[in-house]
N, C-alpha and C positions, 0 to 999 in steps of 0.2 A: 680445172674444176672450181667453180665458185662455191663458197660456203657462206652460211648466214649465221646470224646470232642465234644461240640456242633458244628454243621456243619459250622456256620458262622466263628467260630474261626479256624476250620480245614482248610477252604478255605484260610484264611489269612496265616496260617502256611505253607501250601503247596506252595502257590505262592511265599512266602518269601524264602522258600527252593529252589524253581526253580530259582528265580532271583539270589540267592546266588551261585547257581551252575554255573552261567554264568562266574563268576570270575575264576573258575578253569577248566571248561570244554569248555568254549567258546560258542558263539551263533551259532548254526548250521543252523539257518533258511536261511541265505544267501547262504547256500550250499544245498538248498532243492532239492528234486527229480524233482520238477517242472522246475528248472533252468538247469537240466542236459540235455544232448543230448537225443533225443527221442529214446526209446528202440524199437528194432525190434519185431513186433508182427506177429506171423505166425499162420496159421490155425491149430486147434488142433483136432485130430481124436476123434470122439465121442462127441464133443461139437459143434454142429451146431448152428442153429438159436435159439434153445431153451436154449443155455448156457448163454444167456444174455437177459435181459428184459429192457424195457424203464424205466429209473429211475423216470420219471414223471407219470407213471401209479400207481395211489394210490388206485385203486379199491380193496376193502376188499377181493373180491373173485378171484383176479388175481392168476395165477399159478406161483409159484416161478421158477426161472431158474433151469434147470436140464441138465446134460450131461448123457451119457450112464454110466451104472455100470462099475466101474474101470477106468473111465476117469475123468480128464485128466491123461494120463499115466505118470509114473515117468520119470524125466529127471535128473538123479543123478548129483550132483555137483562134480567137479573134486577133490575138497578137502572137507573133512567132516567138518561141522560147529556145534558148540554147541550153542543151543538157549535156553534161560531161559524165560519162560512165567509166569508172575504174574497173579494170579486169586484170587478173594475174597473168593471163596469157591470151593470145589470139590464135594459137595453133591447136588448141583442144577442140574437139568436135562439139562439146556442150556449149561453146560460145557461138557456134555457127548461126543460130537464129538471130542473134543481135547483128552479126555481120551481114546476113542476108537482108534483114530489115533496113539496114543503112543502104546497102547496095541497090535494093529494089525500090527505095523511096517510100517505104511504109511509114517511117517516122515523119518524113517530110509531108506526107499526106495529112498528118495531124497538126501540122504547123510547128514541128519540132526539128531543130537542127542538132542532131545527136553526134557526138564524137566519142570514140572509144579510146581510152588512155590506159596503157599497160603500166600497172603499179602492183607490187606485192601487197597482200592484204595488210600486213603491219604498217606499211607506209600510207595506204589509202584510207585506213579506218579513221585516223584523226582528222583527215581532210573531209571525210563524209560527215563526221560528227559536227564539224564547224561549218559545214555548208560550202566548203571550197570545191568539193565535187558533189554532184547531185544524187548519184546512185552508184552502187557497187555490185558487180556481177561476181558473187563470191558464195558465201555460205555462212550460217550462224556458227562460226568458229568459236573457240573458247574466248579469244580476245574480244569478239563481238558481244558475247554474253556478259563478259566482265565489264565491258563498256556500258552496256545497258544497265547493269547493276550500279554503275557510277552515276546514273541519272540522265543519260542522253537519249534523245528521241531518234533511235535507230530501230527499224523493224524489217523483218523478213516479209516481203510482200508478194512474192511469186516464186514458184518452183522452177526447176530447169529440166530435169530428165530422170528417168529410171532406166536401168540397163535392160537390154534384151536378155531373155533367159539364157541364150547361148553365148552371151558376151563373157569374155575372160578379163574384163577390166577389173583390177583389184590387186590383191597381194600375191606377189611372185617372189620365189626364193631360188637362190643358186644352190643346187644340191651338193652335199658332201658325199664322199664314198659310202655306199651302203644305204643311202637314203632314197626314198621315192615320194611321190605326191601323197601316198597314203601314210607314210611314216617320216616325219621331219621333226627334229628337235629344235624348236625355235628359241628356247631359253638362251639368253646370252648373245643373240644375233644383233647385228646392226642393221637398221632399216632406214632407207632413204625416202624422204617425202618432201614436197614443196613447203608444207606448213609445219609439220612436226606433231608432237603429242596433242596439240590443241586443235588439230584439223577434224572436220566432221568424219573423216575416215576412221577416226579412233573407235567409233561405234561398231562398224562392221569388222574392222581390223581386230578388235579385242575378241570378237566372236571366233574369227578364224584362228587367231593365235592360241586361244585356250584349247582348241582341238588338237594342237600340236605341242603341248607342254610349255606354251609361252604365256602371254598376257602382257598388257601394256607396262606392267611393273617389272617385267623380266627381260625386256629388250632395251637397247639404246637406239637413239634417233640421230640421224644426220640430216640436217635441213639443207636442201639444195635448190638451185634454180630449176625451172621447169625443163630446160634443155639438158640438164645434167643428171637427172634421176636415172634414166636408162644407161647412160654412159658409166655411171658409178657402179651400177649392178653388173655390167658386162666386164669392167676392168678390175673388179674386186674391191672397189672403194667401200661398198656396202654389201651385206650378205643377202638382203632382200629389199624390195621396193614396191610401192604402190604405183602401178602403171595404168594409165588411162587409155581409152579408145583414141586413135588406133595403135598407140605405141606398143601395146602388148604383143601385137602381131610380129614384132621384131624378134621375139624370143619364143613364141609359140611353135611347138614342134621340135624345139632344141632339147635334147635329153638332159642337158645340164641344168635346166630350169623346170620348176613346177608351179602351177597355179593352185593357191590354197583357198581362195574365196574372194567374193566381191561385195558390192553394195546390195542391200536387199532389193529384190525385184518389186516394182510397184511403189517405191518410196523415194521421192526426190530428197536429196540431202543438201541441196544448195539452190541458188537462183539469184533473185534480185533483192538487194537491200536498199531501202530508201532512208535518207537522212532528213533533217528538219525541213529542208526546202520543199521537197515533194510531198512529205507527210503533212506538213502544217501550213507552210506559207503559200504553196501553189499546188494544192491537191488536184486541180483541174489538169495541170500538166502531168501529174503523176498518173492519173487515170488514162490520159491520152497516150502516155508511154506504154502502159500495160495493154491498152487497146491495140496499138500497133504491134506489140510483141505477140499477143494472142492471135491476131490476124495472120501474122507471119507463120506461126505454128500451124494454123488451120489451112493455110494456103500452100505451104511448101513442105511441111514436116508431119502432116497428119497421119500418114501410113508408112509404108516401106519406101522412104524417099530415095533410097539407094538403088531402087529398081529402075530409076531413070538415069541412064549413062550421062546425058548432057548435064543434069543437075549435079551429079557426082563430080564431073569435071569442073563445074562452076565452084562447088564447095572446096575442092582441092586448091583451086586458085586463090580463093579467099583465105584459106587456112595456111597457104604456102606449104602444103604437104604433098606427098606422093599419091597420085590418083589411085594406083593399084593397091597400095596399102589401105587407103581410105575405103575402097570398095570391098576389101577383104574382111571387114568387120560388119556385123549386123547393124541395122539402123537403130538408133537410140529411140526410146519412147519419150519424146518430148512432152513435158507435162508441166503446165503453169500452176497447178494446184499444190497445196501443202497439206500433208496428212496430219491428222490429230496425234499429238504426243511425240512427234519427232524431236522437238527441242528438249523434251524431258529425257528421252533416251540418249540424246547427245550429251546432255549435261551429266548424266550418270557416268558416261565414259570419261568425260573430262575430270570428274571427281576421282575416278579410279586411277587416272594417270597423273593426278596432282597438279593440274594447271588451271583449275577453276578457283575463283575468289568469291567470298560472300555466299549468301544463300542462293539456291536455284532460282532462276528467273521464271515466273509463271508464264505459261504460253501466251496469255492475252497481252502480256507486256512485251513479248518478243515477236509475235506474229500478227499480221493484219491481212485478213482475207477479204476485207470489205472492198478494196480498190479493184481487185480482179473480179470480184462479184459484181460490182457496178459495171465493169467493162462488158460483161456478158449478160447483164440484165437480171442477175439473181438478187431477189430481195431476201434479207435475213429472216 
């Protein structure tokens, strides 16, 4: 079983690396996209009123934004660009839209040569801040917010998904004698996660823990590789774990385990982060990337994509996972939009767990909805 540096130490190392990069790469925040001249936003065929939803709508049953199949249409760049995207894993379902976009040539239609590189968030973040990687498929983790507080031009520019209401992706615990899903004493338990206290799951996890006598300040964390979280839960290395789709199906139905709660329905907690290259130096490429991503969602993931057996088989091949397990979980609600106040709620959880540094980052400094707005033709 692989272990990683405790998260509190990782945050310090990442921020130190970010600050050290300032000496050689310069601080790009003064050259931010927000300070640049306004970009022209034109109507986009196939993306009408439904291509944008009010960010303040937090209703769990809200319909995610959607354009027509095949929209927004490609607008190839005059010169081909190479784009490197860091991602913590290629086996999780929430990464599937990027893999499909590469496999189906959606990025290529925009004049983009996109490669997906597996890197843990702590390793990828300094590279993103320096422009050594162009984008990161991750989330506004505590380390990201601390890095932004350090003055770097990193922004959350698109969401990824929210769970189906029937999904059990989330906090699972191995039950002790006499416990049940309705009564579990979480205080003092050890929890396995890929990121640790500074992960975006701190927000929904704190809610679930407090229902069972826990809280982020009453449990210990074991940071593990993506392939090790389930193994550690099953072999007793940890008492509980945050399991993603479709991994939770491995323990669902087993009386030794209980599901305590997951991500809020209708609220993406992660997605696409851009660094200075796509935010400031080459925003045309940034919009082109988002256009291809959004088109992929509208074309392949708009509804219940698992109703198509051939597509499920294709996804299983891309994810290198078992087709039957993938089919056994409900389709995710792929969602490129970002809800209002999500970064505020996340930072409150980070503060509760003691992994945030400095003052809270205002939403307009951490989130940029303008690029995906431009991709679907939404004028502010």
